C-alpha positions as CSV (number, residue, x, y, z in Angstrom):
1,M,2.1,-61.8,-32.3
2,K,2.2,-62.2,-28.5
3,K,5.3,-59.9,-28.4
4,Y,3.4,-57.1,-30.2
5,V,0.6,-57.4,-27.8
6,V,2.9,-57.2,-24.8
7,V,4.7,-54.1,-26.3
8,L,1.3,-52.5,-27.0
9,C,0.2,-53.1,-23.4
10,V,3.4,-51.6,-22.0
11,L,3.1,-48.5,-24.2
12,L,-0.6,-48.0,-23.2
13,L,0.4,-48.4,-19.5
14,L,3.2,-45.9,-19.9
15,G,0.9,-43.5,-21.7
16,S,-1.7,-43.8,-18.9
17,V,1.0,-43.1,-16.3
18,V,2.2,-40.0,-18.1
19,F,-1.4,-38.8,-18.6
20,A,-2.1,-39.3,-14.9
21,Q,1.0,-37.4,-14.0
22,G,-0.1,-34.5,-16.2
23,Q,-3.4,-34.4,-14.5
24,A,-1.7,-34.3,-11.2
25,D,0.5,-31.4,-12.3
26,T,-2.2,-29.3,-13.9
27,G,-4.9,-30.2,-11.6
28,K,-3.2,-29.5,-8.3
29,T,-5.2,-27.7,-5.6
30,L,-4.2,-24.1,-5.2
31,L,-4.6,-22.0,-2.2
32,K,-7.7,-19.9,-2.9
33,V,-7.0,-16.3,-1.8
34,G,-9.7,-13.7,-1.7
35,M,-9.7,-10.0,-1.2
36,V,-12.5,-7.5,-0.3
37,T,-11.7,-4.0,-1.5
38,D,-12.0,-0.9,0.6
39,A,-13.4,2.4,-0.7
40,G,-12.3,2.9,-4.2
41,T,-11.5,0.6,-7.0
42,I,-9.0,-2.3,-7.4
43,D,-6.9,0.0,-9.6
44,D,-7.0,3.0,-7.2
45,K,-3.2,3.5,-7.6
46,S,-3.0,3.2,-3.9
47,F,-4.1,0.8,-1.1
48,N,-6.4,-1.6,-2.9
49,Q,-4.1,-1.8,-5.9
50,G,-0.9,-2.3,-3.8
51,T,-2.5,-5.1,-1.8
52,W,-3.9,-6.8,-4.9
53,E,-0.6,-6.7,-6.8
54,G,1.0,-8.8,-4.1
55,I,-1.8,-11.4,-4.4
56,L,-1.5,-11.3,-8.2
57,K,2.2,-11.9,-7.9
58,A,1.5,-15.1,-6.0
59,Q,-1.1,-16.1,-8.7
60,K,1.3,-15.5,-11.5
61,E,3.8,-17.8,-9.8
62,G,1.2,-20.5,-9.8
63,L,0.8,-20.5,-6.0
64,V,-2.8,-19.4,-5.6
65,D,-6.2,-19.0,-7.2
66,A,-7.1,-15.3,-6.6
67,K,-10.4,-13.4,-6.6
68,Y,-11.5,-10.0,-5.3
69,L,-14.9,-8.7,-4.5
70,K,-16.0,-5.0,-4.3
71,P,-18.7,-4.3,-1.8
72,S,-21.7,-2.2,-2.6
73,G,-20.8,0.0,0.4
74,T,-18.3,0.5,3.1
75,T,-20.2,-0.6,6.2
76,E,-19.4,-3.6,8.4
77,A,-22.4,-5.4,6.9
78,D,-21.2,-4.8,3.4
79,Y,-17.8,-6.2,4.1
80,L,-19.1,-9.2,6.0
81,K,-21.4,-10.0,3.1
82,E,-18.5,-10.2,0.6
83,I,-16.3,-12.1,3.1
84,G,-19.2,-14.6,3.3
85,N,-19.4,-14.8,-0.5
86,L,-15.7,-15.5,-0.8
87,F,-15.9,-18.1,2.0
88,D,-18.8,-19.9,0.3
89,A,-16.9,-20.0,-2.9
90,G,-14.0,-21.7,-1.2
91,Y,-11.7,-18.6,-0.8
92,K,-10.8,-19.1,2.8
93,F,-7.6,-17.1,3.0
94,I,-8.9,-13.5,2.9
95,I,-7.0,-10.3,2.8
96,T,-8.6,-7.0,3.8
97,P,-6.9,-3.6,3.2
98,G,-7.6,-0.8,5.6
99,F,-8.7,0.2,9.0
100,K,-12.4,0.1,8.0
101,F,-12.2,-3.7,8.3
102,E,-11.2,-3.7,12.0
103,T,-14.7,-4.3,13.4
104,T,-15.6,-6.6,10.4
105,I,-12.6,-8.9,11.2
106,Y,-13.5,-8.8,14.9
107,E,-16.8,-10.5,13.9
108,A,-15.5,-12.6,11.0
109,Q,-12.7,-14.3,13.0
110,D,-15.4,-16.0,15.1
111,K,-18.0,-16.5,12.4
112,Y,-15.6,-18.2,10.0
113,P,-13.1,-20.0,12.3
114,T,-11.8,-22.2,9.5
115,A,-10.9,-19.2,7.4
116,K,-7.7,-17.2,7.8
117,F,-7.6,-13.4,7.6
118,V,-5.0,-10.8,7.0
119,I,-5.9,-7.2,7.9
120,L,-3.6,-4.4,6.7
121,D,-3.4,-1.2,8.6
122,G,-5.5,-2.3,11.6
123,E,-6.4,-4.9,14.1
124,P,-9.7,-6.4,15.2
125,H,-11.7,-4.5,17.9
126,T,-15.3,-3.7,18.8
127,A,-17.0,-0.6,17.4
128,D,-16.5,1.4,20.7
129,Y,-12.8,0.4,20.8
130,S,-13.4,-1.1,24.3
131,T,-12.1,-4.5,23.3
132,F,-9.2,-5.5,21.1
133,R,-9.0,-9.3,20.3
134,I,-7.1,-11.2,17.6
135,E,-7.6,-14.9,17.2
136,K,-5.2,-17.5,15.8
137,N,-6.8,-17.3,12.4
138,V,-6.0,-13.6,12.0
139,V,-2.8,-11.6,11.5
140,A,-2.7,-7.8,11.6
141,V,-0.1,-5.6,9.9
142,Y,0.8,-2.0,10.6
143,W,3.4,0.3,9.0
144,A,5.5,3.1,10.3
145,E,4.0,5.7,7.8
146,H,5.8,8.5,9.7
147,E,9.2,7.0,8.7
148,S,8.1,6.7,5.0
149,G,6.8,10.3,5.1
150,F,10.0,11.5,6.7
151,L,12.2,10.0,3.9
152,A,9.9,11.5,1.2
153,G,10.1,14.9,2.9
154,V,13.9,14.8,3.0
155,A,14.1,13.7,-0.6
156,A,11.7,16.3,-1.9
157,A,13.3,19.1,0.1
158,L,16.8,18.1,-1.1
159,Q,15.7,17.9,-4.7
160,M,13.9,21.3,-4.7
161,K,16.2,23.1,-2.2
162,T,13.7,26.0,-1.9
163,G,9.9,26.2,-2.3
164,N,6.6,25.9,-0.6
165,F,5.2,22.5,0.2
166,G,1.7,21.2,1.0
167,F,-0.1,18.1,2.2
168,I,-3.4,16.6,1.2
169,G,-4.8,13.8,3.3
170,G,-7.8,11.6,2.8
171,M,-9.6,10.8,6.0
172,E,-7.9,12.1,9.1
173,I,-7.0,8.7,10.6
174,P,-3.8,7.6,12.3
175,A,-2.1,6.1,9.2
176,V,-2.7,9.3,7.1
177,Q,-1.8,11.6,10.0
178,K,1.5,9.8,10.5
179,F,2.4,10.3,6.8
180,N,1.7,14.1,7.4
181,W,3.7,14.2,10.6
182,G,6.7,12.3,9.1
183,W,6.5,14.6,6.0
184,Q,6.8,17.7,8.1
185,Q,9.6,16.2,10.2
186,G,11.5,15.3,7.1
187,I,11.3,18.8,5.7
188,K,12.3,20.3,9.1
189,Y,15.3,17.9,9.3
190,A,16.4,18.9,5.8
191,N,16.1,22.6,6.6
192,E,18.1,22.3,9.8
193,N,20.7,19.8,8.7
194,L,21.0,19.7,4.9
195,G,20.8,23.4,3.9
196,T,17.3,23.4,2.4
197,K,14.8,26.3,2.7
198,I,11.4,24.8,2.4
199,T,8.2,26.5,3.7
200,V,5.1,24.7,4.9
201,K,2.1,26.8,5.8
202,A,-0.7,25.5,8.0
203,E,-3.3,26.5,5.4
204,N,-1.7,24.1,3.0
205,I,-2.1,21.0,5.3
206,L,-5.6,19.7,4.6
207,Y,-7.6,16.5,5.0
208,Q,-10.4,16.1,2.5
209,G,-12.4,13.6,4.5
210,S,-12.6,10.7,2.1
211,F,-10.5,8.5,-0.1
212,D,-12.6,8.5,-3.3
213,N,-13.5,12.1,-4.2
214,V,-11.3,12.6,-7.2
215,A,-12.8,16.0,-8.1
216,A,-12.3,17.4,-4.6
217,G,-8.6,16.3,-4.7
218,Q,-8.1,18.2,-8.0
219,Q,-9.8,21.3,-6.6
220,I,-7.7,21.3,-3.4
221,A,-4.5,20.8,-5.4
222,A,-5.5,23.6,-7.8
223,S,-6.0,26.0,-4.8
224,M,-2.7,25.1,-3.3
225,Y,-0.8,25.6,-6.6
226,D,-2.6,28.9,-7.1
227,K,-1.2,30.0,-3.7
228,G,2.4,29.2,-4.7
229,V,2.8,25.6,-3.5
230,N,5.1,23.7,-5.8
231,V,5.2,20.3,-4.2
232,I,2.1,18.5,-2.7
233,F,2.3,15.2,-0.8
234,A,-1.0,13.5,-1.4
235,A,-1.8,10.6,1.0
236,A,-5.4,10.3,0.0
237,G,-6.3,7.4,-2.3
238,G,-8.6,8.6,-5.1
239,V,-8.4,12.1,-3.7
240,G,-4.7,11.9,-4.4
241,V,-5.5,10.8,-8.0
242,G,-7.3,14.1,-8.4
243,A,-4.2,16.0,-7.2
244,I,-2.1,14.0,-9.7
245,N,-4.5,15.0,-12.5
246,E,-4.2,18.7,-11.5
247,A,-0.4,18.5,-11.5
248,K,-0.4,16.9,-14.9
249,A,-2.6,19.7,-16.3
250,R,-0.4,22.4,-14.7
251,V,2.8,20.9,-16.1
252,T,1.3,20.4,-19.5
253,G,0.5,24.2,-19.4
254,G,4.1,25.0,-18.6
255,K,4.1,25.2,-14.8
256,N,6.7,23.6,-12.6
257,V,4.7,21.7,-9.9
258,W,5.1,18.2,-8.4
259,I,3.3,15.5,-6.5
260,V,4.8,13.1,-3.9
261,G,2.9,9.8,-4.2
262,V,1.9,7.4,-1.4
263,D,1.7,3.7,-0.5
264,V,3.1,2.5,-3.8
265,D,5.5,3.9,-6.4
266,Q,3.1,6.2,-8.2
267,Y,5.6,7.3,-10.8
268,P,3.8,5.6,-13.7
269,E,0.5,7.4,-12.7
270,G,2.2,10.7,-13.2
271,M,3.4,10.1,-16.7
272,L,2.7,12.7,-19.4
273,P,2.8,12.2,-23.2
274,S,6.3,13.8,-23.2
275,G,7.6,10.9,-21.1
276,K,8.0,13.0,-18.0
277,S,6.3,12.1,-14.7
278,I,5.1,14.7,-12.2
279,I,5.7,12.3,-9.3
280,L,8.8,13.6,-7.5
281,T,9.0,10.5,-5.3
282,S,6.6,8.3,-3.3
283,A,6.3,7.5,0.4
284,M,5.9,3.8,0.2
285,K,4.4,1.1,2.4
286,Y,5.2,-2.2,0.8
287,L,1.6,-3.4,0.6
288,D,2.3,-5.9,-2.1
289,R,5.1,-7.4,-0.1
290,A,2.9,-7.8,2.9
291,S,0.1,-9.6,1.1
292,Y,2.5,-11.8,-0.8
293,D,4.6,-12.6,2.3
294,M,1.5,-13.6,4.3
295,I,0.5,-16.0,1.4
296,K,4.0,-17.5,1.4
297,H,3.8,-18.0,5.2
298,E,0.5,-19.8,4.8
299,L,1.9,-22.1,2.1
300,A,4.9,-22.8,4.3
301,G,2.8,-23.6,7.3
302,T,4.1,-20.6,9.2
303,F,1.1,-18.3,9.2
304,P,1.7,-15.9,12.1
305,G,-1.9,-16.1,13.4
306,G,-2.8,-14.1,16.5
307,E,0.1,-11.7,15.9
308,V,0.2,-8.0,15.3
309,L,3.1,-7.2,13.0
310,H,4.9,-3.8,12.7
311,L,6.8,-3.0,9.5
312,D,9.3,-0.1,9.6
313,A,12.8,0.8,8.5
314,T,14.4,-1.8,10.7
315,N,12.7,-4.6,8.7
316,D,12.6,-2.8,5.4
317,G,8.9,-2.4,5.5
318,I,8.9,1.2,4.3
319,G,10.9,3.5,2.0
320,I,10.9,5.5,-1.2
321,P,11.5,4.1,-4.7
322,V,15.0,3.0,-5.3
323,E,14.9,4.6,-8.8
324,N,13.2,7.8,-9.9
325,P,14.6,10.0,-12.7
326,N,13.2,13.0,-11.0
327,L,15.7,12.6,-8.1
328,S,19.4,13.2,-8.6
329,A,21.9,10.6,-7.7
330,D,23.2,12.8,-4.9
331,V,19.7,13.0,-3.4
332,V,19.2,9.3,-3.6
333,A,22.5,8.6,-1.9
334,K,21.8,11.1,0.9
335,V,18.4,9.5,1.5
336,Q,19.9,6.0,1.6
337,E,22.5,7.2,4.1
338,L,19.7,8.6,6.2
339,Y,17.7,5.4,5.9
340,G,20.7,3.5,7.3
341,K,20.7,5.9,10.3
342,M,17.0,5.1,10.8
343,K,17.7,1.4,10.7
344,N,20.3,1.6,13.4
345,G,18.4,4.0,15.6
346,E,20.6,7.0,15.1
347,V,17.7,9.0,13.6
348,K,14.3,8.6,15.1
349,V,11.0,9.9,13.7
350,A,8.1,10.7,16.0
351,D,4.8,8.9,15.3
352,S,2.8,11.8,16.7
353,Q,2.3,15.5,16.0
354,I,5.2,17.7,17.1
355,A,4.0,21.1,18.2
356,G,5.3,24.1,16.3
357,L,6.8,22.3,13.3
358,F,5.4,24.7,10.8
359,K,3.0,27.7,11.1
């Protein structure tokens, strides 16, 4: 009888150990990562979505507990309110997408010293730009949009060979301007070196003034297409979604027009019921990679606090999609060759307006 009691006690002890181990595995404390969205929705097919997808990747891998909040407006007070709500809920690793968060993070880095912040496409400064300051609990990330726009311009020009191209920007801010300047330089490079004959008229280079006016984007695209433009690069968030919608309608009606996407690979957003996408290519900033990598750095204890990071061709921070059925294999190969020349410095793209590119 005593033997049975001993065996039973051992079994109960082993069971309790296994149960305790299970609790430890399933109840581990995850890094709580929060995000405050910029203008537009979390599924804006652009900046918010790209940033969130990197966070979701980390969550799917069981690395983090993720949450995002959408502010009621786009003022510094609106953003600070949601940062405070995330912080109070325990989400103390906070990622903010876009330059509109610059003054917000300038305040938040002091107000929440135990939190860590990632700001994409900007760095903390005062409202009058007189003071730039980044504390050890903040990392800022910039991209070389001009390089990404350049590659997209070359790819689109090579694929079309001839035609009339346009550009729709959202707000006329440096990141969007650089996409435009790179786009024009890429087209010019293709015309001068690769045998293409693409026209870009000044009247078809427009900034709508926002990132969320879908209807305005569709109207601008319609006007450009009516004037004979057949490829539009839309670096405009929700405004760009409107341009995509117009291109879809035109192609459904038998026209041959295209959109070049931005920030992320927008090929899926251009899909028609026929299985064709109107996205010729996309000028990509690897937003998802940036948010994911910053999370990984935090988990590894190597968070680059106090630094301003610059992502470009040399560190594979920009590019166009590796695969897109709308680009021929020859075009893809030529763009990859050019990308290699950008990486080694043989080809340089200006990050400012070059006078007299197109008239």
